[in-house]
N, C-alpha and C positions, 0 to 999 in steps of 0.2 A: 247447549242446545245445538243440534246439528242442523245444517242447512240443506240446500238443494244438492242433488246428485244426478249425474248422467253416466251412462255406460257406453263404451265403444265396443261393439261386437267384432271379433276377429276370426278369420277363417283358419288361421294357423298361429303358431308361436311367433313372437316378435324376435327377429334376428338380433344378435348381440350388438351389431353395428347400429341398428335403429334404436336400441335401448340406450346406447351411448349418446346418440344424437338427442334423444329425449332428455337425458340427464343434463347434457350441456345446455340445452335450451332452458330447462327449469332452473339450473344454477344461475344462468345469466338474468333470468326474469324475476328472481326471488330476492327478498330481503333477508330471509332465513331459509336454509336448506338443510334437511337432515335425511340421509339415505338410510332407511330402516333395513333394507335388503336390496339386492339388485332388482330394480323395477318397482320399488315402493318408496315414495318420497313424501315426507311431511314438510310443508313449506309455508311461508308467507309470500304470496305472489304480489308483485306491484301491479295494481289495477291499470296504471298508465302504460305499462309495458304491453298490455293487451289492447290498447287504444281507447281505454275508458278515461275520459277527461273529467268527468264529474262523479266523484265518489260520494256525493252528498255531504253530510256532516260527519262522516267517519273517516278514519285513517285509510289511505289507499292500499295499505298492506293487509291482505286478506288471508286467513289461515285456510289451507286446502290440503287434502290428502290425495295423492295419485297412486293407484295401485294396479300393476299388471297382475292378472290372475289366470290361473290355469295350470295344467300339467307341466312340470319341469321348471316353473318360475316361482310359484308360491300362491298362497291363498286358494288352494284347490278346493277346499271345503266350501269357501264363500262362493266361488264360481259355480260349483255344483248346486248349492242351495239356491242361488239367485236364478239359475236356469232350470231348476226342477219343475217349476210351474209355468214355464214359458210355453207358448204355442210353438208349433213347428215353424221355425224361422226361415227355413230354406225357400219356401214359395214366396216369402216376402222380400228377402234380401239376397237370395241366390246361394246361400251356404248355411250350414249348421255351425254355429260358433264353437270353436274349440278353446278359445282364450278370450279375455276381455280386459278392458282398462276401465277402472272406476275413477271418476273425478268427483270428489265429495268436498263441499264447503263446510266449514265448521260454524259459520254464522248465517243468519237468515235475513239480512237486509237486502233491499233492491240491488245494491252493488254486488252482493254475493251471487245473485242469480245471473247477472251479466258476466261476472268473473268465471263462474262455472261454465256457462255456455261458450264464452270466447276462449277459455283455456282448453276446453274439450276440443274446439275447432283447431286450435294450435297443435294439440297432441295428435289429432287425426292427420294434420298436415305432415307430421313426422312418421306416424305408425300406420296410417291407412285405417281400414275398417269402416264400419257403419255405425253412426250414433243411434242409440236407442233411448228415446225420451218418452216417459209416461206423461200423459196429458190429462187435463180436466176436460169434461165433456164440451165446454164452451170453447176450447182451444182447437178442436178438430177442424172447424171451418177456417180458422186463421192460418194454420200450418199447411193445409191441403194445397193451397195455391202458391206456396213459396218455392223458389228455385232450390234445386238440390234435394228435394224430397224423393225418397226411394219408395216408401210405402207407408200407409197408415192402416190402423186396425182399430176396431171398437170392441171386439170380444176376445178375451174375457175382460179386458180393460182398454181404455183408449191409449194409443201409443203412436208415435211417429218414428220412422227410420229415415236417416238422411246423412248428407255429406257435411263437410265443414262449411260449405256455402249455405246450406240450409240453416245451420246453427247461427251463423252470422246474420242472415236475413231475419230469422226469428227474433234474435236479440234486439233488432232495430224496431220491432213492432211496439206501438204505444202500449204501456202497461205490461210489458213483458215480465212473465214470472214462470219459473219452472215448478213442476210438481215435486214435492219432496220425495 
């Protein structure tokens, strides 16, 4: 069963030096690290390396996939498919994405939602961009007042765009859950 996912929208390709910094961070934060290709990593992340002190009754090592997508890096078809039905993002975030980073958890426990949000924030710290999070209707009012929010939308579906600060603030909210 797959778990929660977040996307980081990027205005341009990620420079090789930033990809190397991302790789170094992930390698240091992971219990298992497999590089599928440059910019695509299958790993078990240590929840405690993200500041998560209570993983509940599960192992703190959580399986996650990180994938840079777009022209010249890989997963171009996935990038195009995921952005085919997107609204015009430029008025919302100030640019039209050319690349993205997907952060996908392979489990769906509460700790996996925290890991996904906090790992996405850490990846944003390295690569920049704007986090794109689909929301449930009841989450719109919760995220609207958080620091680091760039934009929210309700049509064609509820979503929020924000910074690493936004993701960290949202993850601290009681009952925090990402939409799959």
